[in-house]
N, C-alpha and C positions, 0 to 999 in steps of 0.2 A: 299745280302738278297733280296729274291724274293718279289714281291708284294702279299699281302694276297688275297686269292680269295674272290669273292663277292658271298655270299649266301643269299637266299631269302626265308623266311617263308611266304606263302601266306594263310591267315586265313579268314574263314567265321564264323561270330558270330551268335548267336541265334538259333543254331541247336536244334531242338525240340520245337521251339515256335509254329510252324505251319507246316502243310503238304507241303505248297508252299515253305517254307524254306528248309525243308529236301530235297525235290526233287532237288532244286537249289544247294544245297551243294554237293550232291552225283553227280549231272551232271557235276558240275564245277570240281570236283575231277576226275572223270572218263574221261572227254572229254576236259579238260582244264588244268589250272595251279594251281588249289587249292591244297594245301597239308595238311592243318590243319583245324580243326573246334573246337567250344567250345559248350558244351552242357548245356541247360537250363533244369535242372533235374525236374523242376515243370511245364515245358511247356506242353501245352495241346497235343503236338505231340511227347513228349519225348520218349515214348515207341516205336514208330516207328522209331525214330532217332537211338535209341540203336540197333534195329534189323538191320537197314541199315548199321550202323558202323561195326557190326559183319560180314556183307556180303562183306565189303570193308576193309580188315584189313590193307591196307597201308595208309588209312586216319587216321591221328593222331587226337586223341580226347582229348580235355581238359575240364575243368569245367568253365562254364560261371557263376560266382557267382552273384546271383541276390539279391540286397538289396534295390532296388527302382524299380517301374513299373513291378511288377510281384507278384506272389504268394509265400508264404513262404513254407519251407519244414517242420519246426517244428509246432506242434500244437499251435494255437493261444493263448490258456491258458498259454503256457510256455513262450511266448514272447510278453506279452500284450503291452509293451511300443514301439514295433517295427511295429506292424501291426494294421490294422483295424479289427473290429469284423468279417469281412469276411475272414480274413487271408490273405489280400493283403497289400503290402508295399505302402508307399506314392508314388504318380506319380511324384512328382516334386523332381528331384535329389538334388537341392541345399537345400530345406527345409529338405529333409530326412538326408543329410549330417549334417546340423546344429542340427537337432534332435539327431542324433547319438552322436555328441559331447557333447551335453547337458546330455543326459542320461548316457554317459560313465563316467561323474563325479560321478554319483552314482554307487555303486557296482552292483545294480540289472541290469543297463544298460549293463555293461560289460558282466555279466553272460549271459543275453539274446542274446547279439551279438555273444557270443562264441557258444552258443547252437544252433542258426540258422546256423552259418558257418559250425559247425560240422554236422549238420543235412544234409546240401547239400553235404558236402564231403562224408558222410556216404551212402547217396542215389546214389552218382556217384559210389562209391566203390561196391555197391550191384549189378551194372550192369555187373561186370565182365570185364569191359574195362580197359585197361591200362590208367592211368592219364598221359597224355603227358605233359600238362602244366596247368596253372590256369590264367584266366583273369577275368574281371568283367564287368557286364552290366553297361554302363555308367562310366566305370573305377572306380567303387566304391570300388574295391579291394585295391586301393592305399590310401584310406581315412586313416588318422592317427590314427583312433580308430580301424580300421579294420586290417590294415597290421600287427600290433604286434601280433594279435590273429592268423593270418595265419602263422607267423613265428614260433609262439609257437607250433602249431599243424602240421607243415609241415612234421616232420620226421614220424609222426604216419600215415599220410595219403600219403605219397609219393610224395609231392610237390617238384619237383625238377627244374622247370622252370616256370617263371611268366612274363606275358606281362608288361614291363615297358614303359608306354605310353609317349614317348618323340619324338613327331613330330617335324619336322623342319618348324617353323612358317614362316620364311623368304621365304623358297621355296614354302610353300603353298599359301603364298600371291602373290608371282610373278606368279604363275599358275592361281590362281583365287582370285580375290580380293573381291569378293562378301561375304556377311555375315561378314564384317570386324570386327563389334563389338563383335560378338560371338568368332571369331577366336582369336582376341586380349585377350579377357577374358580368353579363354582356354590357351593361351600361358602363361599368368601370372600364373594361378592357377597350370597348370601342370609343369612349371619351378619349382615352390615351391614343388610340390609333388615329382618330380624327385629327387631334392636335399634332400629331406627326406627319400625317398625310396631307392635310389640306393646303398648308403652304407650299409644299413641294409640287403638288398638282397644279396649284395657281401659277407657280413660278415657271412651270413647263407649258403653260397656257393650255392645260387640258380642261376640258368642260366637266363639271360635276353638277349634279342637282343641289339645290339649296337645302332640301330635307329628303330624307329616304325613310319610308315606312314599310313595316312588314317583318323585320328581323326579329323583333321581340314577340310578334304573333305568328311566327313561322309555322307552317302547317295548318293554320286556322284563320286564314285571311278569307273569312266567309262574308256573306251579304250583310250581316249585322255590323260587322267591323267596318266594312266599306262604307255603309250609310252613316255611321257614327263619325267616320274620318272625313268624308267629303265636305261636310258642312263647316268644318274647322280648319280646312287647308289654308295655309298662309299664301300671301301673294308670292309671286316667283315661280320657280320650277320645283316640283315635287316628284318623287318616284315611289310608286308602290310596286313591291316585287312579291311574287308568290310562287307556288309549285303545283300547278293544276295537272291533273291526270284524269283519264276516263275511269280508271280503276286504279287502286295502289299497285304500282308496278313491283314485280317480284324483286328486280335487280336493285331497288332503292329500299325495299322494306326494312332491311337490317339497319340502315342508316337513318331512316326517317319514321320511327315508330310512332304510331298514334297520328300521323298526319292525315288530314281530311282532304285528300287530292280531289275527289269528286266534289266536295262542298265548295272548294275553291273555284273549280270550273263553273259550278252553278252561280256562284257570286259574279264572276266575270261576265256571264251572259244574262244576268238578271235585268229585267225591264225597270225594276225599281231603282237599281243602281244607276242605270243609264239616265233615268229621269232625274235623279238627284243630281247628277253632274251637270245636266241642262239647267236645272233650277238654280244651282250654285254658279253658273256661268263659268265652268272649269273647262278649259280647252285640252283636249287629248292631243298629245304630241309624242314623238319618239326621240331618241338620242340623235338619230340621223338628221332631224330637223333642227337640232340645237347647235350643230358644229358647222 
């Protein structure tokens, strides 16, 4: 029996958040290794992102579900427990997650979460783009109060692939031991979320990658990181996700302090990275090709 091939999805998040992000996503797809992106349907540059996606049909586009640090798609009056009066979600993801857990106990909270999730899915459907996959801003799509709703509505909205954020903590720490406390916390939280989510996604016949990289190295998925990672990719399907932008967008600056957006763009378009992929016999794919 032969060795399973190594296939790699390279994703850029926050498509539609700002024009600087849109330009980087398209540039990294056209001139680099990026195969997929995920759209923030309420982002200030979402309309431009949709138009660019239609000009680049080989770029697979998913939904970047936003339930923290962004604007809601549903009217504020219909989801009063989820948003501020201005229609924005809470900025701190941990507090937002705890609030969703608390509100979920009451039927009104479940109704509001479903209303907002369906509003974002409907907004994506209205673009006419094919939904390649679904992921979440800050990985909120794996929240135990959110995932069951996604699984329930998946057949209606054509959700066939979902990012299952299971990064390799050991490898991440061997590469870069900075931000140790954050990475250890993420490791504990997402180990539990993976244990909860993986069997439910599998039972629903929803495609996931075997391994997802980039969460622990968020904001610093640079050339050195990619070169270190490519040679050790396991067989099967892996995903690397990142947050490229031509310059740090003002709309994201408060949420992503210290992110090296231009450095990530440079890594995605690096000739050294592309050569490493060829040398390692890694096949670039998108979620659209996996379902």
